[in-house]
LUMDREN-118755 format. One record per residue (C-alpha): residue number from 1; residue in three letters; x, y, z. Coordinates in nm, 2 decimals. Layout:
<recs>
REC  num  residuo    east   north      up
REC  NUM      ALA       X       Y       Z
...
</recs>
This chain:
<recs>
REC  num  residuo    east   north      up
REC    1      UNK   -3.30   10.06    4.18
REC    2      UNK   -3.23    9.71    4.18
REC    3      UNK   -3.22    9.54    3.83
REC    4      UNK   -3.35    9.20    3.80
REC    5      UNK   -3.20    9.00    3.55
REC    6      UNK   -3.44    8.70    3.38
REC    7      UNK   -3.30    8.35    3.39
REC    8      UNK   -3.14    8.30    3.05
REC    9      UNK   -3.37    8.00    2.83
REC   10      UNK   -3.23    7.73    2.67
REC   11      UNK   -3.17    7.81    2.30
REC   12      UNK   -3.31    7.51    2.04
REC   13      UNK   -2.95    7.50    1.93
REC   14      UNK   -2.83    7.41    2.22
REC   15      UNK   -3.11    7.14    2.22
REC   16      UNK   -2.85    7.06    1.90
REC   17      UNK   -2.60    7.08    1.96
REC   18      UNK   -2.57    6.82    2.26
REC   19      UNK   -2.82    6.57    2.04
REC   20      UNK   -2.54    6.61    1.71
REC   21      UNK   -2.25    6.58    2.04
REC   22      UNK   -2.40    6.23    2.14
REC   23      UNK   -2.46    6.13    1.80
REC   24      UNK   -2.16    6.23    1.71
REC   25      UNK   -2.00    6.04    2.03
REC   26      UNK   -2.19    5.71    1.93
REC   27      UNK   -2.13    5.70    1.62
REC   28      UNK   -1.68    5.73    1.64
REC   29      UNK   -1.77    5.41    1.94
REC   30      UNK   -1.97    5.22    1.68
REC   31      UNK   -1.78    5.23    1.41
REC   32      UNK   -1.38    5.18    1.54
REC   33      UNK   -1.54    4.95    1.72
REC   34      UNK   -1.51    5.05    2.09
REC   35      UNK   -1.88    4.93    2.08
REC   36      UNK   -1.89    4.54    1.96
REC   37      UNK   -2.22    4.44    1.74
REC   38      UNK   -2.56    4.34    2.01
REC   39      UNK   -2.40    4.61    2.26
REC   40      UNK   -2.66    4.70    2.44
REC   41      UNK   -2.76    5.09    2.52
REC   42      UNK   -2.90    5.20    2.82
REC   43      UNK   -3.06    5.54    2.74
REC   44      UNK   -3.01    5.58    3.13
REC   45      UNK   -2.70    5.55    3.12
REC   46      UNK   -2.57    5.71    2.81
REC   47      UNK   -2.77    6.11    2.96
REC   48      UNK   -2.51    6.01    3.30
REC   49      UNK   -2.26    5.98    3.13
REC   50      UNK   -2.33    6.28    2.92
REC   51      UNK   -2.48    6.47    3.16
REC   52      UNK   -2.83    6.57    2.99
REC   53      UNK   -3.22    6.51    2.98
REC   54      UNK   -3.25    6.16    2.81
REC   55      UNK   -3.42    6.46    2.53
REC   56      UNK   -3.01    6.50    2.38
REC   57      UNK   -3.06    6.14    2.37
REC   58      UNK   -3.34    5.98    2.24
REC   59      UNK   -3.30    6.25    1.94
REC   60      UNK   -2.95    6.08    1.93
REC   61      UNK   -3.04    5.70    1.92
REC   62      UNK   -3.37    5.81    1.65
REC   63      UNK   -3.05    5.94    1.41
REC   64      UNK   -2.81    5.67    1.50
REC   65      UNK   -3.08    5.41    1.37
REC   66      UNK   -3.21    5.56    1.03
REC   67      UNK   -2.87    5.58    0.95
REC   68      UNK   -2.82    5.15    1.02
REC   69      UNK   -2.58    5.19    1.30
REC   70      UNK   -2.85    5.04    1.59
REC   71      UNK   -3.13    4.90    1.67
REC   72      UNK   -3.38    5.01    1.94
REC   73      UNK   -3.52    4.71    2.12
REC   74      UNK   -3.77    4.86    2.34
REC   75      UNK   -3.84    5.27    2.63
REC   76      UNK   -3.49    5.25    2.75
REC   77      UNK   -3.29    5.05    2.57
REC   78      UNK   -3.09    5.01    2.23
REC   79      UNK   -2.80    4.77    2.11
REC   80      UNK   -2.59    4.82    1.81
REC   81      UNK   -2.68    4.74    1.46
REC   82      UNK   -2.60    4.34    1.46
REC   83      UNK   -2.44    4.17    1.11
REC   84      UNK   -2.62    3.92    0.97
REC   85      UNK   -2.55    3.79    0.62
REC   86      UNK   -2.89    3.98    0.50
REC   87      UNK   -2.80    4.35    0.66
REC   88      UNK   -2.42    4.32    0.43
REC   89      UNK   -2.59    4.20    0.14
REC   90      UNK   -2.83    4.50    0.18
REC   91      UNK   -2.59    4.70    0.27
REC   92      UNK   -2.43    4.60   -0.06
REC   93      UNK   -2.68    4.60   -0.30
REC   94      UNK   -2.80    5.02   -0.19
REC   95      UNK   -2.43    5.08   -0.29
REC   96      UNK   -2.44    4.88   -0.60
REC   97      UNK   -2.71    5.09   -0.67
REC   98      UNK   -2.58    5.41   -0.54
REC   99      UNK   -2.16    5.36   -0.73
REC  100      UNK   -2.30    5.22   -1.07
REC  101      UNK   -2.48    5.61   -1.10
REC  102      UNK   -2.25    5.76   -1.02
REC  103      UNK   -1.95    5.62   -1.21
REC  104      UNK   -2.24    5.65   -1.51
REC  105      UNK   -2.31    6.04   -1.47
REC  106      UNK   -1.91    6.05   -1.39
REC  107      UNK   -1.86    5.96   -1.78
REC  108      UNK   -2.07    6.24   -1.86
REC  109      UNK   -1.98    6.47   -1.62
REC  110      UNK   -1.64    6.47   -1.55
REC  111      UNK   -1.39    6.72   -1.66
REC  112      UNK   -0.99    6.52   -1.80
REC  113      UNK   -0.78    6.69   -1.57
REC  114      UNK   -1.07    6.49   -1.29
REC  115      UNK   -1.00    6.11   -1.44
REC  116      UNK   -0.64    6.21   -1.37
REC  117      UNK   -0.70    6.32   -1.02
REC  118      UNK   -0.92    5.97   -0.95
REC  119      UNK   -0.59    5.78   -1.09
REC  120      UNK   -0.36    5.96   -0.81
REC  121      UNK   -0.59    5.92   -0.57
REC  122      UNK   -0.70    5.47   -0.71
REC  123      UNK   -0.20    5.46   -0.71
REC  124      UNK   -0.25    5.54   -0.33
REC  125      UNK   -0.53    5.37   -0.23
REC  126      UNK   -0.42    5.02   -0.40
REC  127      UNK    0.01    5.14   -0.31
REC  128      UNK   -0.17    5.10    0.11
REC  129      UNK   -0.33    4.78    0.01
REC  130      UNK   -0.04    4.60   -0.09
REC  131      UNK    0.13    4.74    0.25
REC  132      UNK   -0.13    4.63    0.45
REC  133      UNK   -0.14    4.29    0.28
REC  134      UNK    0.22    4.25    0.36
REC  135      UNK    0.17    4.30    0.71
REC  136      UNK   -0.11    4.11    0.81
REC  137      UNK   -0.25    4.41    1.06
REC  138      UNK   -0.62    4.28    1.13
REC  139      UNK   -0.70    4.68    1.19
REC  140      UNK   -0.66    4.95    0.93
REC  141      UNK   -0.81    5.28    0.97
REC  142      UNK   -0.59    5.48    0.72
REC  143      UNK   -0.66    5.17    0.49
REC  144      UNK   -1.10    5.24    0.50
REC  145      UNK   -1.03    5.56    0.50
REC  146      UNK   -0.86    5.60    0.18
REC  147      UNK   -1.10    5.36    0.03
REC  148      UNK   -1.40    5.59    0.15
REC  149      UNK   -1.22    5.93    0.01
REC  150      UNK   -1.16    5.76   -0.34
REC  151      UNK   -1.53    5.65   -0.39
REC  152      UNK   -1.70    5.95   -0.24
REC  153      UNK   -1.51    6.18   -0.50
REC  154      UNK   -1.68    5.95   -0.78
REC  155      UNK   -2.00    6.05   -0.63
REC  156      UNK   -1.92    6.43   -0.62
REC  157      UNK   -1.78    6.40   -0.90
REC  158      UNK   -2.09    6.27   -1.05
REC  159      UNK   -2.20    6.61   -0.99
REC  160      UNK   -2.59    6.46   -0.80
REC  161      UNK   -2.54    6.56   -0.42
REC  162      UNK   -2.82    6.36   -0.35
REC  163      UNK   -2.61    6.02   -0.43
REC  164      UNK   -2.32    6.14   -0.18
REC  165      UNK   -2.54    6.23    0.08
REC  166      UNK   -2.67    5.83    0.02
REC  167      UNK   -2.32    5.70   -0.04
REC  168      UNK   -2.24    5.89    0.32
REC  169      UNK   -2.51    5.67    0.52
REC  170      UNK   -2.47    5.39    0.36
REC  171      UNK   -2.06    5.46    0.44
REC  172      UNK   -2.13    5.43    0.86
REC  173      UNK   -2.30    5.10    0.80
REC  174      UNK   -1.97    4.97    0.61
REC  175      UNK   -1.70    5.12    0.85
REC  176      UNK   -1.87    4.95    1.10
REC  177      UNK   -1.88    4.60    0.88
REC  178      UNK   -1.51    4.63    0.80
REC  179      UNK   -1.36    4.67    1.14
REC  180      UNK   -1.53    4.28    1.17
REC  181      UNK   -1.53    4.13    0.85
REC  182      UNK   -1.19    4.25    0.77
REC  183      UNK   -1.04    3.91    0.55
REC  184      UNK   -0.60    3.97    0.63
REC  185      UNK   -0.49    3.67    0.41
REC  186      UNK   -0.72    3.78    0.13
REC  187      UNK   -0.48    3.97   -0.08
REC  188      UNK   -0.66    4.06   -0.34
REC  189      UNK   -0.53    4.25   -0.74
REC  190      UNK   -0.30    4.42   -0.67
REC  191      UNK   -0.40    4.76   -0.92
REC  192      UNK   -0.83    4.68   -0.85
REC  193      UNK   -0.86    5.06   -0.83
REC  194      UNK   -0.67    5.17   -1.06
REC  195      UNK   -0.79    4.95   -1.34
REC  196      UNK   -1.16    5.04   -1.24
REC  197      UNK   -1.05    5.43   -1.33
REC  198      UNK   -0.83    5.31   -1.64
REC  199      UNK   -1.22    5.18   -1.72
REC  200      UNK   -1.40    5.48   -1.60
REC  201      UNK   -1.18    5.71   -1.79
REC  202      UNK   -1.30    5.55   -2.13
REC  203      UNK   -1.62    5.73   -2.07
REC  204      UNK   -1.84    5.41   -2.17
REC  205      UNK   -2.10    5.42   -1.94
REC  206      UNK   -2.21    5.08   -1.97
REC  207      UNK   -1.85    4.92   -1.87
REC  208      UNK   -1.78    5.19   -1.62
REC  209      UNK   -2.12    5.05   -1.50
REC  210      UNK   -2.00    4.66   -1.54
REC  211      UNK   -1.66    4.76   -1.37
REC  212      UNK   -1.83    4.90   -1.06
REC  213      UNK   -2.13    4.65   -1.04
REC  214      UNK   -1.78    4.39   -1.02
REC  215      UNK   -1.60    4.56   -0.82
REC  216      UNK   -1.82    4.64   -0.55
REC  217      UNK   -1.96    4.24   -0.49
REC  218      UNK   -1.59    4.17   -0.50
REC  219      UNK   -1.56    4.33   -0.16
REC  220      UNK   -1.91    4.19   -0.07
REC  221      UNK   -1.77    3.82   -0.16
REC  222      UNK   -1.51    3.96    0.12
REC  223      UNK   -1.72    4.08    0.36
REC  224      UNK   -1.94    3.76    0.31
REC  225      UNK   -1.59    3.55    0.36
REC  226      UNK   -1.50    3.77    0.70
REC  227      UNK   -1.86    3.70    0.88
REC  228      UNK   -1.82    3.32    0.75
REC  229      UNK   -1.51    3.26    0.97
REC  230      UNK   -1.65    3.38    1.29
REC  231      UNK   -2.00    3.22    1.18
REC  232      UNK   -2.14    3.50    1.32
REC  233      UNK   -2.12    3.51    1.63
REC  234      UNK   -1.89    3.82    1.77
REC  235      UNK   -2.19    4.01    1.61
REC  236      UNK   -2.43    3.97    1.85
REC  237      UNK   -2.63    3.74    1.70
REC  238      UNK   -2.61    3.51    1.96
REC  239      UNK   -2.83    3.73    2.21
REC  240      UNK   -3.18    3.71    2.18
</recs>
């Protein structure tokens, strides 16, 4: 008697895996500068490139739009998020709100050895920044990673997972901004991050809040300088 087998039905997990692969691939290309701000993204071409149907592409695009990396143009096209004065200010305002709340909670909840860990991480970030500033490099993916790991650890030590999730979300747009807005000739204080940790370690929530607010606004100032240096022309704003 012949044995017949039913064709394998696609599982929901298969679609989720495809969506994740497309999301991860496009996210990497956007946050590393391979795709420029304002660059058009064809859903049809992306589907052909990955050898998939439209469904996982659409789902990946929705996720990318939710984290702020793409903008929908029409039913067939999207584009990489254009960098504008408004988006830079908005992202900085969200970061300031999350990070100041994180240090306030950290002052109440962190253990002594965790302040020591933060101090070590801060020293590493500062040392890397000094070496980068001396070299005059335009790109510094390692420095971006170290800086993000430092700030993410502050959020983790706040013992508030929601803050970590929100910072992870806006960090993707910050990575995009870091590539195009970096100012190689602007050298900040040598111990910027170490001094920030020294204030946080006093466990004074108001002082920690003020220090983090100043820290975030210094970063905003540099990003706005990077934007003005190029008059927005590299960020997709010359396209209608």
